[in-house]
C-alpha positions, 0 to 999 in steps of 0.5 A: 102386225103390221110395221111401218118402217120411216128409214131405208138406213142400217138401222131400219133395215136392221129392225126390218129384217130381224122382224120379217123373219117373226113374221111381221109385215113390213113396210119401208117409208122412203122419199127415194124409192130407186136408191141404192139403199132402199133398194137393198131393204127391199131385196133383203127384206122379205116379203116387204114394201116399199111405200113413200113414208105417208102410205106406209104409216097409213097401213101400219100399226106400228111406225118406226122413226129410224131417220137421222135426227134433223129429219124427224120433224119433216117427217112428222109434218108429211105423216100428219094425224098418225090415228094413236098409233105406236111411234118408236124414236130409234133417232139420237140428237148427237153433236159435235163430240159425240154430246147430245144436243140438246137442252130436253130431250128427242123423244119428248119434241117427238111427241110434240111433232107428232100428231096423235101418236103414241111415241116411245124411246127404242131401238136407239142405244146400240148399234145397228149391227146389234139389232140384225143380230142381238146374240151374245151368248149367256146375256140377254143385250137390254133395250131401255124403253120410255114412255107414256103409254103403258100400252104402246110401251109394251107391244115395243117391249113385245117386238125388242124381244122379238130380236132377243133383247131383254126389254127394259122399261126405263120409265116416262118419256121424259126419261128420254134423255137418258136414253140419248146420253146411253147411245152417246155413250155407247157411239163414243165407246165404239169410235172414240175408245176403240171398243168397235161396235160389237158390243152392247150394254146387259141389265145384270143381277143378283 
C-alpha cells in the first residue's frame, strides 16, 4: 500500500517509519522540502519519497493528516478531490489549558472539508513515542478508530495493528469528539500530572 503522510513532524515521521518497516510505501507531503523535519523524515524512513502534499495524495491509497489542527482546512483545500481515498485524521483541536476547542468534533469538520474523501479519526489519542514503539509487553495499547465507512475503518484498523496497537472500533465519525477528549486526557496526564510520555491506554477484558 502507498501511504501519503501530510506533515513531517514527530507524529508523521513515527507513523511513516513504522509502516515503512512493515513494507508499505511512504510519501511525505510537505510545503517545505528543504526544512529540517522533512530532511530528517526522509533520512529515517527507508525508501520514502518527498513531494508536495497534493502530489503525495495523488499517488497514494491512504492519506494521513499529521499536521496541527489549525492547518487541516487549508491542507484539504490544497488536496482537492480525494477520489474516494481513505483519509486518516490524526489532528486534535486542543485549546488553552489542554481543553477541547470545538463545539462539534474535529473529525466531522475534517469530513466536511475533505472533497470525496472517506475520513477516519485515528492515531490522535496517544503520543508519537507510542506510534514509533507500541511494545508494552503483555498488553497492546488501544488505538480507537471512528468513522462512517466500514471498509475505510477496516483499512485503518489493519494499519494500527501493523504498528502493534489493538484497534478498537469507537463507532461512527461523530464519536471523534470523544476520541479528541481522550487525547486531551492523555496530554494532560503526560504534562500536567507529570506522568511523562511513556504510557498508553489499553482495553482489558475478562
